[in-house]
N, CA and C atoms as an extended XYZ file, in Angstrom:
567
Properties=species:S:1:pos:R:3:atomname:S:1:resname:S:1:resid:I:1 pbc="F F F"
N       -46.974      -52.938       73.369 N   MET     1
C       -46.322      -52.983       72.690 CA  MET     1
C       -46.225      -51.081       72.557 C   MET     1
N       -45.108      -49.985       72.741 N   THR     2
C       -45.144      -48.880       73.175 CA  THR     2
C       -44.801      -48.019       71.565 C   THR     2
N       -45.413      -47.011       70.897 N   THR     3
C       -45.176      -46.026       70.483 CA  THR     3
C       -44.792      -45.440       70.529 C   THR     3
N       -43.864      -44.530       70.337 N   LEU     4
C       -42.646      -43.577       70.343 CA  LEU     4
C       -42.846      -41.994       69.178 C   LEU     4
N       -43.273      -41.016       69.697 N   VAL     5
C       -43.637      -40.054       68.588 CA  VAL     5
C       -42.425      -39.004       69.074 C   VAL     5
N       -41.467      -38.389       68.861 N   CYS     6
C       -40.314      -38.084       68.699 CA  CYS     6
C       -41.082      -36.777       68.078 C   CYS     6
N       -41.211      -35.505       68.869 N   THR     7
C       -41.111      -33.832       68.059 CA  THR     7
C       -40.191      -33.239       68.783 C   THR     7
N       -39.377      -32.056       67.634 N   SER     8
C       -38.084      -31.077       68.492 CA  SER     8
C       -39.450      -30.097       69.496 C   SER     8
N       -38.349      -29.836       70.394 N   ALA     9
C       -39.459      -28.428       70.965 CA  ALA     9
C       -39.783      -27.891       70.697 C   ALA     9
N       -39.527      -26.736       69.458 N   SER    10
C       -39.835      -25.857       68.853 CA  SER    10
C       -41.731      -26.553       68.132 C   SER    10
N       -41.237      -27.387       67.114 N   ASN    11
C       -43.138      -27.980       67.086 CA  ASN    11
C       -43.693      -27.970       68.528 C   ASN    11
N       -43.140      -28.667       68.452 N   ALA    12
C       -43.903      -29.102       70.049 CA  ALA    12
C       -44.955      -27.760       71.078 C   ALA    12
N       -43.914      -26.795       70.458 N   ALA    13
C       -44.039      -25.378       71.185 CA  ALA    13
C       -45.109      -24.767       70.099 C   ALA    13
N       -45.307      -24.745       69.386 N   THR    14
C       -45.566      -24.387       67.886 CA  THR    14
C       -47.245      -24.253       67.691 C   THR    14
N       -48.348      -24.396       67.787 N   PRO    15
C       -49.517      -24.221       67.962 CA  PRO    15
C       -49.906      -24.534       66.262 C   PRO    15
N       -51.129      -25.138       66.165 N   ALA    16
C       -51.394      -25.674       64.703 CA  ALA    16
C       -50.887      -24.126       63.394 C   ALA    16
N       -52.320      -23.230       64.356 N   THR    17
C       -52.434      -22.043       63.728 CA  THR    17
C       -51.038      -21.295       63.306 C   THR    17
N       -50.244      -21.031       63.749 N   GLN    18
C       -49.302      -20.556       62.632 CA  GLN    18
C       -48.045      -21.175       62.161 C   GLN    18
N       -48.265      -22.726       62.627 N   ILE    19
C       -47.784      -23.286       60.878 CA  ILE    19
C       -48.677      -23.435       59.879 C   ILE    19
N       -49.629      -23.622       60.076 N   MET    20
C       -51.070      -23.417       58.978 CA  MET    20
C       -52.258      -22.263       59.068 C   MET    20
N       -51.639      -21.091       58.781 N   PRO    21
C       -52.789      -19.984       59.252 CA  PRO    21
C       -53.662      -19.851       58.805 C   PRO    21
N       -53.912      -20.976       58.164 N   PHE    22
C       -55.588      -20.957       57.034 CA  PHE    22
C       -56.530      -21.977       57.772 C   PHE    22
N       -55.662      -22.893       58.831 N   ALA    23
C       -56.050      -24.033       59.054 CA  ALA    23
C       -57.340      -23.910       60.278 C   ALA    23
N       -57.996      -22.420       61.150 N   SER    24
C       -58.608      -22.345       61.781 CA  SER    24
C       -59.695      -21.070       60.939 C   SER    24
N       -59.149      -20.899       60.143 N   TYR    25
C       -60.935      -19.962       59.586 CA  TYR    25
C       -61.169      -20.410       57.606 C   TYR    25
N       -62.066      -20.280       56.648 N   SER    26
C       -61.992      -20.365       56.459 CA  SER    26
C       -62.986      -18.999       55.758 C   SER    26
N       -63.818      -19.261       54.424 N   TYR    27
C       -63.935      -17.563       53.797 CA  TYR    27
C       -65.029      -18.932       52.739 C   TYR    27
N       -66.783      -18.510       53.612 N   PRO    28
C       -67.597      -18.986       52.557 CA  PRO    28
C       -67.941      -18.795       51.362 C   PRO    28
N       -68.146      -16.950       51.804 N   SER    29
C       -68.466      -15.801       50.236 CA  SER    29
C       -66.878      -15.858       49.431 C   SER    29
N       -65.773      -16.450       49.725 N   PHE    30
C       -64.703      -16.917       48.467 CA  PHE    30
C       -64.666      -18.502       48.000 C   PHE    30
N       -65.699      -19.162       48.899 N   SER    31
C       -66.104      -20.587       47.840 CA  SER    31
C       -67.088      -20.216       47.105 C   SER    31
N       -68.487      -19.208       47.948 N   SER    32
C       -68.960      -19.149       46.750 CA  SER    32
C       -68.880      -18.311       45.280 C   SER    32
N       -67.642      -17.157       45.722 N   TYR    33
C       -66.967      -16.325       44.582 CA  TYR    33
C       -66.094      -17.510       43.473 C   TYR    33
N       -66.057      -18.570       44.038 N   VAL    34
C       -64.871      -18.774       43.237 CA  VAL    34
C       -66.034      -20.429       42.496 C   VAL    34
N       -67.126      -20.858       43.062 N   LYS    35
C       -67.748      -22.260       41.906 CA  LYS    35
C       -68.454      -20.700       41.251 C   LYS    35
N       -68.959      -19.568       40.942 N   ALA    36
C       -69.921      -18.260       40.319 CA  ALA    36
C       -69.050      -18.121       39.470 C   ALA    36
N       -67.215      -18.031       39.781 N   ARG    37
C       -66.752      -16.609       38.648 CA  ARG    37
C       -65.282      -18.268       37.513 C   ARG    37
N       -65.464      -19.036       38.133 N   ARG    38
C       -64.614      -19.981       38.191 CA  ARG    38
C       -64.627      -20.013       36.285 C   ARG    38
N       -65.358      -20.394       35.519 N   PRO    39
C       -65.120      -20.602       33.427 CA  PRO    39
C       -64.955      -19.779       33.410 C   PRO    39
N       -65.714      -18.010       33.507 N   VAL    40
C       -65.006      -16.597       33.668 CA  VAL    40
C       -63.257      -16.724       33.397 C   VAL    40
N       -62.901      -16.603       34.608 N   LEU    41
C       -61.086      -16.371       34.952 CA  LEU    41
C       -60.824      -17.547       35.054 C   LEU    41
N       -61.165      -18.518       34.030 N   LEU    42
C       -60.613      -19.349       33.993 CA  LEU    42
C       -60.006      -19.447       32.211 C   LEU    42
N       -61.439      -18.979       31.055 N   ARG    43
C       -61.608      -18.072       30.492 CA  ARG    43
C       -60.332      -17.382       29.834 C   ARG    43
N       -60.540      -16.111       31.257 N   THR    44
C       -59.126      -15.077       31.113 CA  THR    44
C       -58.040      -16.282       31.075 C   THR    44
N       -57.877      -17.267       31.620 N   ALA    45
C       -56.343      -17.563       32.137 CA  ALA    45
C       -55.836      -18.534       30.883 C   ALA    45
N       -56.413      -18.786       30.203 N   ARG    46
C       -56.615      -19.964       28.677 CA  ARG    46
C       -55.940      -19.280       27.510 C   ARG    46
N       -56.446      -17.308       27.756 N   SER    47
C       -55.960      -16.598       26.182 CA  SER    47
C       -54.643      -16.093       27.024 C   SER    47
N       -54.741      -16.036       28.549 N   LEU    48
C       -52.707      -15.330       28.701 CA  LEU    48
C       -52.150      -16.664       28.418 C   LEU    48
N       -52.161      -18.191       28.959 N   THR    49
C       -51.321      -19.280       28.191 CA  THR    49
C       -51.952      -19.967       26.771 C   THR    49
N       -50.741      -20.576       26.176 N   ALA    50
C       -50.727      -21.959       25.501 CA  ALA    50
C       -51.570      -22.705       25.717 C   ALA    50
N       -51.321      -23.349       26.825 N   ASN    51
C       -51.340      -23.811       26.988 CA  ASN    51
C       -52.446      -24.672       28.542 C   ASN    51
N       -53.582      -24.994       28.168 N   PRO    52
C       -54.722      -25.152       28.540 CA  PRO    52
C       -54.385      -25.929       30.336 C   PRO    52
N       -53.305      -26.980       30.392 N   SER    53
C       -52.781      -26.727       32.055 CA  SER    53
C       -52.174      -25.858       32.718 C   SER    53
N       -51.648      -25.213       31.839 N   ASP    54
C       -50.622      -24.217       32.093 CA  ASP    54
C       -51.852      -23.088       33.019 C   ASP    54
N       -52.713      -22.170       32.143 N   ALA    55
C       -53.925      -21.923       32.152 CA  ALA    55
C       -54.650      -22.279       33.605 C   ALA    55
N       -54.675      -23.814       34.137 N   GLU    56
C       -55.503      -23.826       35.876 CA  GLU    56
C       -54.503      -23.959       36.481 C   GLU    56
N       -53.104      -23.944       36.285 N   ASP    57
C       -52.209      -23.587       37.246 CA  ASP    57
C       -52.007      -22.065       37.604 C   ASP    57
N       -52.483      -20.993       36.447 N   LEU    58
C       -52.119      -19.584       36.378 CA  LEU    58
C       -53.791      -19.136       37.424 C   LEU    58
N       -54.127      -19.748       36.693 N   LEU    59
C       -56.021      -19.735       37.821 CA  LEU    59
C       -55.904      -20.040       38.816 C   LEU    59
N       -55.144      -21.069       39.315 N   GLN    60
C       -54.974      -21.370       41.066 CA  GLN    60
C       -53.997      -20.465       41.914 C   GLN    60
N       -53.166      -20.175       41.312 N   THR    61
C       -52.378      -19.195       41.632 CA  THR    61
C       -53.204      -17.810       42.190 C   THR    61
N       -53.298      -17.441       41.069 N   ALA    62
C       -54.818      -16.404       41.642 CA  ALA    62
C       -55.200      -16.426       42.731 C   ALA    62
N       -56.069      -17.063       42.758 N   LEU    63
C       -56.747      -17.421       43.720 CA  LEU    63
C       -56.608      -17.819       44.875 C   LEU    63
N       -55.587      -18.506       44.937 N   THR    64
C       -54.583      -18.487       46.177 CA  THR    64
C       -54.501      -16.950       46.901 C   THR    64
N       -53.459      -16.364       45.174 N   LYS    65
C       -53.144      -15.172       46.628 CA  LYS    65
C       -54.307      -14.326       47.010 C   LYS    65
N       -56.323      -13.994       46.082 N   THR    66
C       -56.852      -13.613       46.169 CA  THR    66
C       -57.605      -13.977       47.872 C   THR    66
N       -57.245      -15.002       48.651 N   TYR    67
C       -57.592      -15.891       49.329 CA  TYR    67
C       -56.618      -15.013       50.197 C   TYR    67
N       -55.219      -15.369       50.116 N   VAL    68
C       -54.559      -15.107       51.056 CA  VAL    68
C       -55.034      -13.177       51.790 C   VAL    68
N       -55.547      -12.535       50.219 N   ALA    69
C       -55.711      -11.406       50.587 CA  ALA    69
C       -57.274      -10.910       50.848 C   ALA    69
N       -58.016      -11.396       51.240 N   TRP    70
C       -59.424      -11.802       51.250 CA  TRP    70
C       -59.958      -10.985       52.204 C   TRP    70
N       -59.317      -10.973       53.741 N   GLU    71
C       -59.989       -9.896       54.612 CA  GLU    71
C       -59.026       -8.188       54.188 C   GLU    71
N       -58.222       -8.096       53.156 N   ARG    72
C       -57.683       -6.508       52.991 CA  ARG    72
C       -58.392       -6.356       52.019 C   ARG    72
N       -59.491       -7.057       50.978 N   ILE    73
C       -59.926       -6.783       50.183 CA  ILE    73
C       -61.806       -6.125       50.232 C   ILE    73
N       -61.714       -5.044       49.658 N   GLU    74
C       -62.374       -3.616       51.033 CA  GLU    74
C       -63.884       -3.822       50.169 C   GLU    74
N       -63.926       -3.793       48.523 N   ASP    75
C       -64.645       -3.716       47.677 CA  ASP    75
C       -65.220       -5.069       46.737 C   ASP    75
N       -66.109       -6.592       47.402 N   HIS    76
C       -66.188       -7.532       47.086 CA  HIS    76
C       -66.645       -7.375       44.755 C   HIS    76
N       -67.359       -6.364       45.221 N   ARG    77
C       -68.144       -5.717       43.710 CA  ARG    77
C       -66.663       -6.338       42.458 C   ARG    77
N       -65.570       -5.191       43.287 N   ALA    78
C       -64.491       -6.024       42.312 CA  ALA    78
C       -63.414       -6.255       42.291 C   ALA    78
N       -64.024       -7.849       42.416 N   LEU    79
C       -63.269       -8.952       42.530 CA  LEU    79
C       -62.544       -9.476       41.542 C   LEU    79
N       -64.042       -9.966       40.699 N   ASP    80
C       -62.687       -9.451       38.629 CA  ASP    80
C       -61.801       -8.763       38.291 C   ASP    80
N       -61.395       -7.495       39.022 N   GLY    81
C       -60.772       -6.945       38.862 CA  GLY    81
C       -59.945       -7.389       39.245 C   GLY    81
N       -59.727       -7.735       39.864 N   TYR    82
C       -58.415       -7.770       41.234 CA  TYR    82
C       -57.445       -9.003       40.801 C   TYR    82
N       -58.388      -10.504       40.384 N   VAL    83
C       -57.832      -11.721       40.442 CA  VAL    83
C       -57.435      -11.544       38.641 C   VAL    83
N       -58.299      -10.622       38.235 N   ARG    84
C       -57.567      -10.670       36.624 CA  ARG    84
C       -56.424       -9.559       36.952 C   ARG    84
N       -56.050       -8.747       37.469 N   ARG    85
C       -54.815       -8.400       37.958 CA  ARG    85
C       -53.573       -8.865       38.573 C   ARG    85
N       -54.041      -10.033       39.521 N   ALA    86
C       -52.944      -11.365       40.041 CA  ALA    86
C       -53.231      -12.103       38.640 C   ALA    86
N       -53.982      -12.612       37.774 N   LEU    87
C       -53.532      -13.461       37.004 CA  LEU    87
C       -52.376      -12.842       35.748 C   LEU    87
N       -52.563      -11.618       35.403 N   LEU    88
C       -51.946      -10.448       34.399 CA  LEU    88
C       -50.543      -11.131       35.315 C   LEU    88
N       -50.561      -10.189       36.556 N   ASN    89
C       -49.488      -10.177       37.579 CA  ASN    89
C       -48.335      -11.978       37.783 C   ASN    89
N       -49.056      -12.816       37.400 N   THR    90
C       -48.445      -14.250       37.855 CA  THR    90
C       -47.701      -14.597       36.264 C   THR    90
N       -48.983      -13.806       35.624 N   ARG    91
C       -48.730      -14.347       34.066 CA  ARG    91
C       -47.290      -13.829       33.430 C   ARG    91
N       -46.923      -12.683       33.800 N   THR    92
C       -46.226      -11.892       33.631 CA  THR    92
C       -44.350      -12.675       34.166 C   THR    92
N       -44.932      -12.817       35.905 N   SER    93
C       -43.382      -12.697       36.562 CA  SER    93
C       -43.496      -14.863       35.974 C   SER    93
N       -43.872      -15.247       35.896 N   GLN    94
C       -43.252      -16.990       34.947 CA  GLN    94
C       -42.623      -16.105       33.785 C   GLN    94
N       -43.694      -15.945       32.757 N   TRP    95
C       -43.001      -15.238       31.493 CA  TRP    95
C       -41.273      -14.620       31.475 C   TRP    95
N       -40.936      -13.807       32.605 N   ARG    96
C       -39.660      -12.860       33.621 CA  ARG    96
C       -38.898      -14.345       33.962 C   ARG    96
N       -39.866      -15.262       34.602 N   LYS    97
C       -38.748      -16.332       35.143 CA  LYS    97
C       -38.689      -17.067       33.702 C   LYS    97
N       -39.159      -17.310       33.210 N   ARG    98
C       -39.211      -18.943       32.419 CA  ARG    98
C       -37.386      -18.760       31.829 C   ARG    98
N       -36.728      -19.721       32.154 N   LYS    99
C       -36.269      -20.758       31.075 CA  LYS    99
C       -36.345      -20.705       29.636 C   LYS    99
N       -35.516      -20.411       28.690 N   VAL   100
C       -35.900      -19.821       27.316 CA  VAL   100
C       -35.806      -21.971       26.448 C   VAL   100
N       -36.491      -22.610       26.930 N   ASP   101
C       -36.772      -24.594       27.019 CA  ASP   101
C       -38.464      -25.284       25.761 C   ASP   101
N       -38.411      -23.035       25.500 N   GLU   102
C       -39.975      -23.153       24.691 CA  GLU   102
C       -38.410      -21.960       22.867 C   GLU   102
N       -39.221      -22.527       20.971 N   PHE   103
C       -38.069      -22.137       20.295 CA  PHE   103
C       -39.465      -21.664       19.782 C   PHE   103
N       -39.617      -20.547       19.276 N   VAL   104
C       -40.472      -20.451       17.962 CA  VAL   104
C       -40.331      -21.364       16.788 C   VAL   104
N       -41.236      -21.821       16.233 N   CYS   105
C       -41.217      -22.683       14.589 CA  CYS   105
C       -42.025      -21.600       13.777 C   CYS   105
N       -42.374      -22.161       12.556 N   ASP   106
C       -43.165      -21.560       11.523 CA  ASP   106
C       -44.791      -21.962       12.055 C   ASP   106
N       -45.286      -22.694       12.326 N   GLU   107
C       -46.354      -23.667       11.983 CA  GLU   107
C       -46.617      -24.384       13.559 C   GLU   107
N       -47.559      -23.857       14.427 N   LEU   108
C       -47.438      -25.175       15.501 CA  LEU   108
C       -47.928      -26.177       15.296 C   LEU   108
N       -47.348      -27.249       16.002 N   PRO   109
C       -46.971      -28.903       15.686 CA  PRO   109
C       -48.919      -29.236       15.968 C   PRO   109
N       -48.963      -29.769       15.174 N   GLU   110
C       -51.039      -30.541       15.433 CA  GLU   110
C       -50.645      -31.439       15.923 C   GLU   110
N       -50.846      -31.892       17.464 N   PRO   111
C       -51.082      -33.352       18.251 CA  PRO   111
C       -51.213      -34.511       17.093 C   PRO   111
N       -51.055      -35.535       16.931 N   GLU   112
C       -51.272      -36.497       16.329 CA  GLU   112
C       -52.531      -36.552       16.440 C   GLU   112
N       -52.822      -36.781       16.179 N   GLY   113
C       -54.313      -38.020       15.473 CA  GLY   113
C       -55.768      -36.559       15.355 C   GLY   113
N       -55.082      -35.329       15.564 N   ALA   114
C       -55.818      -34.403       15.653 CA  ALA   114
C       -56.455      -34.347       13.488 C   ALA   114
N       -57.944      -34.531       13.777 N   PRO   115
C       -58.671      -34.256       11.555 CA  PRO   115
C       -57.742      -33.525       11.039 C   PRO   115
N       -57.824      -33.880        9.537 N   ALA   116
C       -56.471      -33.610        8.971 CA  ALA   116
C       -57.871      -32.209        8.300 C   ALA   116
N       -58.834      -31.653        8.319 N   GLY   117
C       -60.276      -31.070        8.518 CA  GLY   117
C       -61.268      -30.867        8.637 C   GLY   117
N       -61.190      -29.775        9.221 N   ASP   118
C       -62.040      -29.786        9.992 CA  ASP   118
C       -63.752      -28.758        9.287 C   ASP   118
N       -64.569      -29.581        8.888 N   PRO   119
C       -65.385      -28.833        8.188 CA  PRO   119
C       -66.521      -27.012        8.088 C   PRO   119
N       -65.848      -27.006        9.297 N   ALA   120
C       -66.976      -26.435        9.852 CA  ALA   120
C       -66.195      -24.761        9.726 C   ALA   120
N       -66.460      -23.542        8.804 N   GLU   121
C       -65.639      -23.143        9.025 CA  GLU   121
C       -65.675      -21.969       10.308 C   GLU   121
N       -66.600      -21.808       11.165 N   HIS   122
C       -66.612      -21.601       12.066 CA  HIS   122
C       -65.002      -21.781       13.124 C   HIS   122
N       -65.027      -22.552       13.043 N   GLN   123
C       -63.652      -23.312       13.717 CA  GLN   123
C       -62.873      -23.029       13.354 C   GLN   123
N       -62.492      -23.473       12.442 N   VAL   124
C       -61.483      -22.564       10.567 CA  VAL   124
C       -60.805      -21.554       11.403 C   VAL   124
N       -62.108      -20.895       11.568 N   LEU   125
C       -61.237      -19.196       12.115 CA  LEU   125
C       -61.056      -18.688       13.118 C   LEU   125
N       -62.131      -19.650       14.367 N   HIS   126
C       -61.413      -19.470       15.859 CA  HIS   126
C       -59.984      -20.052       15.416 C   HIS   126
N       -59.696      -20.717       14.969 N   ASP   127
C       -59.057      -21.934       15.530 CA  ASP   127
C       -57.757      -20.909       14.854 C   ASP   127
N       -57.614      -20.106       13.704 N   ALA   128
C       -56.558      -19.157       12.981 CA  ALA   128
C       -56.425      -17.665       13.731 C   ALA   128
N       -57.615      -17.295       14.478 N   MET   129
C       -57.601      -16.324       15.127 CA  MET   129
C       -57.002      -16.019       16.659 C   MET   129
N       -57.130      -17.332       16.940 N   TRP   130
C       -56.456      -17.663       18.473 CA  TRP   130
C       -55.145      -18.452       17.917 C   TRP   130
N       -54.031      -18.893       16.720 N   ARG   131
C       -53.358      -19.147       16.483 CA  ARG   131
C       -52.234      -17.919       16.234 C   ARG   131
N       -53.341      -16.473       15.587 N   ALA   132
C       -52.745      -15.525       15.592 CA  ALA   132
C       -52.606      -14.525       16.883 C   ALA   132
N       -53.801      -14.672       17.569 N   ILE   133
C       -53.729      -13.398       19.427 CA  ILE   133
C       -52.069      -14.353       19.872 C   ILE   133
N       -52.237      -15.065       19.585 N   MET   134
C       -51.277      -16.418       20.033 CA  MET   134
C       -49.471      -15.719       20.386 C   MET   134
N       -48.808      -15.583       18.756 N   LYS   135
C       -48.202      -14.921       17.955 CA  LYS   135
C       -47.779      -13.578       18.431 C   LYS   135
N       -49.040      -12.374       19.245 N   LEU   136
C       -48.844      -11.306       19.779 CA  LEU   136
C       -47.676      -11.169       20.921 C   LEU   136
N       -47.321      -10.369       21.173 N   PRO   137
C       -46.456      -10.215       22.802 CA  PRO   137
C       -47.239      -10.018       23.651 C   PRO   137
N       -46.235      -10.481       24.549 N   THR   138
C       -47.654      -10.638       26.300 CA  THR   138
C       -48.222       -9.453       26.176 C   THR   138
N       -47.773       -8.357       26.368 N   ARG   139
C       -48.512       -7.200       26.351 CA  ARG   139
C       -49.734       -6.834       25.681 C   ARG   139
N       -49.492       -7.131       24.548 N   GLN   140
C       -50.104       -6.310       23.405 CA  GLN   140
C       -51.513       -7.747       23.369 C   GLN   140
N       -51.397       -8.935       23.688 N   ARG   141
C       -52.302       -9.926       23.979 CA  ARG   141
C       -53.356      -10.084       25.194 C   ARG   141
N       -52.431       -9.344       26.055 N   ALA   142
C       -53.426       -9.560       27.468 CA  ALA   142
C       -54.573       -8.243       27.208 C   ALA   142
N       -54.275       -7.678       26.643 N   MET   143
C       -55.100       -5.613       26.530 CA  MET   143
C       -56.369       -6.717       25.306 C   MET   143
N       -55.672       -7.459       24.142 N   VAL   144
C       -56.521       -7.740       23.373 CA  VAL   144
C       -57.751       -8.459       23.425 C   VAL   144
N       -57.309       -9.290       24.234 N   VAL   145
C       -57.867       -9.976       25.437 CA  VAL   145
C       -58.636       -9.375       26.610 C   VAL   145
N       -58.153       -8.444       26.633 N   LEU   146
C       -59.365       -7.859       28.329 CA  LEU   146
C       -60.014       -7.115       27.724 C   LEU   146
N       -60.426       -6.362       26.098 N   ARG   147
C       -61.311       -5.439       25.489 CA  ARG   147
C       -62.205       -6.244       24.318 C   ARG   147
N       -61.507       -7.787       23.817 N   TYR   148
C       -62.442       -7.987       23.150 CA  TYR   148
C       -63.164       -9.395       23.692 C   TYR   148
N       -62.516       -9.979       24.378 N   TYR   149
C       -62.619      -11.525       25.141 CA  TYR   149
C       -63.257      -11.446       26.121 C   TYR   149
N       -62.754      -10.433       26.923 N   GLU   150
C       -63.476      -10.143       28.098 CA  GLU   150
C       -64.784       -8.672       28.718 C   GLU   150
N       -64.175       -8.457       26.868 N   ASP   151
C       -65.413       -7.116       26.831 CA  ASP   151
C       -65.527       -5.922       27.549 C   ASP   151
N       -63.847       -5.845       28.046 N   LEU   152
C       -63.762       -4.340       28.895 CA  LEU   152
C       -63.453       -3.210       28.048 C   LEU   152
N       -64.209       -1.884       28.812 N   SER   153
C       -63.465       -0.514       27.825 CA  SER   153
C       -62.560       -0.323       27.940 C   SER   153
N       -62.009        0.661       27.459 N   GLU   154
C       -60.450        0.893       27.304 CA  GLU   154
C       -60.346        1.472       28.799 C   GLU   154
N       -61.012        2.046       29.259 N   VAL   155
C       -60.963        2.824       30.902 CA  VAL   155
C       -60.310        1.426       31.487 C   VAL   155
N       -60.816        1.119       31.665 N   GLN   156
C       -61.655       -0.379       32.470 CA  GLN   156
C       -60.568       -1.109       32.006 C   GLN   156
N       -59.321       -1.741       30.932 N   THR   157
C       -58.389       -2.198       30.740 CA  THR   157
C       -57.255       -1.413       30.534 C   THR   157
N       -56.870       -0.483       31.021 N   ALA   158
C       -56.512        0.859       31.762 CA  ALA   158
C       -56.230        0.772       33.040 C   ALA   158
N       -57.252        0.386       33.889 N   GLU   159
C       -57.358        0.716       35.567 CA  GLU   159
C       -56.465       -1.113       35.710 C   GLU   159
N       -57.109       -2.183       34.756 N   VAL   160
C       -56.927       -4.173       35.314 CA  VAL   160
C       -54.953       -3.291       34.824 C   VAL   160
N       -54.249       -3.338       33.708 N   LEU   161
C       -53.364       -3.529       33.890 CA  LEU   161
C       -52.308       -2.001       34.326 C   LEU   161
N       -53.019       -1.506       34.811 N   GLY   162
C       -52.058        0.028       35.312 CA  GLY   162
C       -51.358        0.792       34.005 C   GLY   162
N       -52.165        0.794       33.254 N   VAL   163
C       -51.600        1.624       32.408 CA  VAL   163
C       -52.284        2.902       31.780 C   VAL   163
N       -51.951        3.390       31.284 N   SER   164
C       -52.662        4.557       30.755 CA  SER   164
C       -53.550        4.125       29.304 C   SER   164
N       -54.641        5.372       29.695 N   VAL   165
C       -56.020        4.646       28.267 CA  VAL   165
C       -55.202        5.267       26.754 C   VAL   165
N       -54.119        5.603       26.689 N   GLY   166
C       -54.101        5.700       25.201 CA  GLY   166
C       -52.528        4.693       25.129 C   GLY   166
N       -52.389        4.280       26.121 N   THR   167
C       -51.192        3.190       25.865 CA  THR   167
C       -52.315        1.679       25.336 C   THR   167
N       -52.940        1.606       25.989 N   VAL   168
C       -53.988        0.777       25.745 CA  VAL   168
C       -54.685        1.439       24.298 C   VAL   168
N       -54.932        2.310       23.990 N   LYS   169
C       -55.516        2.946       22.411 CA  LYS   169
C       -54.356        2.616       21.837 C   LYS   169
N       -53.298        2.901       21.624 N   SER   170
C       -52.014        2.814       20.313 CA  SER   170
C       -51.887        1.410       20.608 C   SER   170
N       -51.407        0.243       21.455 N   ALA   171
C       -51.376       -0.880       21.770 CA  ALA   171
C       -52.577       -1.425       21.551 C   ALA   171
N       -53.318       -1.626       21.368 N   VAL   172
C       -54.304       -2.235       20.734 CA  VAL   172
C       -54.885       -2.367       19.060 C   VAL   172
N       -54.549       -1.037       18.735 N   SER   173
C       -54.578       -0.387       17.414 CA  SER   173
C       -53.038       -0.968       16.992 C   SER   173
N       -51.649       -1.209       17.342 N   ARG   174
C       -50.814       -2.313       16.465 CA  ARG   174
C       -51.210       -2.877       16.578 C   ARG   174
N       -51.820       -3.987       17.427 N   ALA   175
C       -52.204       -5.596       17.641 CA  ALA   175
C       -52.862       -6.452       16.947 C   ALA   175
N       -54.158       -4.792       16.755 N   LEU   176
C       -55.161       -5.727       15.816 CA  LEU   176
C       -54.458       -5.182       13.956 C   LEU   176
N       -53.304       -3.996       13.781 N   GLY   177
C       -53.017       -4.307       12.901 CA  GLY   177
C       -52.040       -5.414       12.547 C   GLY   177
N       -51.264       -6.227       13.811 N   LYS   178
C       -50.454       -7.574       12.938 CA  LYS   178
C       -51.375       -8.000       13.017 C   LYS   178
N       -53.033       -8.842       13.028 N   LEU   179
C       -54.176       -9.672       13.083 CA  LEU   179
C       -54.219       -9.447       11.715 C   LEU   179
N       -54.782       -8.328       11.200 N   ARG   180
C       -55.041       -7.663        9.801 CA  ARG   180
C       -53.486       -8.476        9.242 C   ARG   180
N       -52.595       -8.138        9.089 N   GLU   181
C       -51.942       -8.754        8.188 CA  GLU   181
C       -51.038      -10.815        8.746 C   GLU   181
N       -51.930      -10.534        9.522 N   ASP   182
C       -51.339      -12.348        9.536 CA  ASP   182
C       -51.941      -12.801        8.727 C   ASP   182
N       -51.328      -13.563        7.802 N   PRO   183
C       -51.414      -14.920        6.768 CA  PRO   183
C       -51.898      -15.628        6.649 C   PRO   183
N       -52.265      -16.159        7.945 N   GLU   184
C       -53.094      -17.173        8.410 CA  GLU   184
C       -54.559      -16.414        8.550 C   GLU   184
N       -54.875      -15.156        8.801 N   LEU   185
C       -55.810      -15.087        9.032 CA  LEU   185
C       -56.881      -14.611        7.683 C   LEU   185
N       -55.902      -13.788        6.664 N   VAL   186
C       -56.035      -12.703        5.136 CA  VAL   186
C       -56.187      -15.200        4.608 C   VAL   186
N       -55.851      -16.305        4.509 N   LEU   187
C       -56.633      -17.163        3.708 CA  LEU   187
C       -57.510      -17.613        4.541 C   LEU   187
N       -58.327      -16.899        5.548 N   ALA   188
C       -59.213      -17.987        6.332 CA  ALA   188
C       -60.830      -16.917        5.855 C   ALA   188
N       -60.458      -15.819        5.608 N   ARG   189
C       -61.531      -14.544        4.841 CA  ARG   189
C       -62.379      -14.821        3.899 C   ARG   189
């Protein structure tokens, strides 16, 4: 019995490296970087999205962009900043393109089966803080996360976001004011 395989002339003449340009090489240094920094980068991605699954997708997209640009990145000591910027740009693009299928509500729905009350005061405050942070506008949220969760200076935050230091100072100040007035955080004190 003979098996025939048909290909078009264009596919037959196209080498595999042109179809999959990354098939012929890989970057061991990229793999090492991802293994070492993935938990920190995932934490940053989670702070930019409300859903942990979306955060993983966001990180994967940012790492894909980093991989594609790997040869062009001259200073590999600045990779965290490059990936953070890719995370923020990707999240901003997603936010701009999203359809309005999310609705604002007064209270966040709790998953079924969640315990009625958590006795750990620290966890209660932590949860209340994240809910309050997620209420902030996207840009202010990004600045608060970079300043206080990623522990970047105002100058570093400004560089990552491509804004002036004054913009970071005023936006973070407004964000902290909103957090101080959040009713959940007032009750949690």
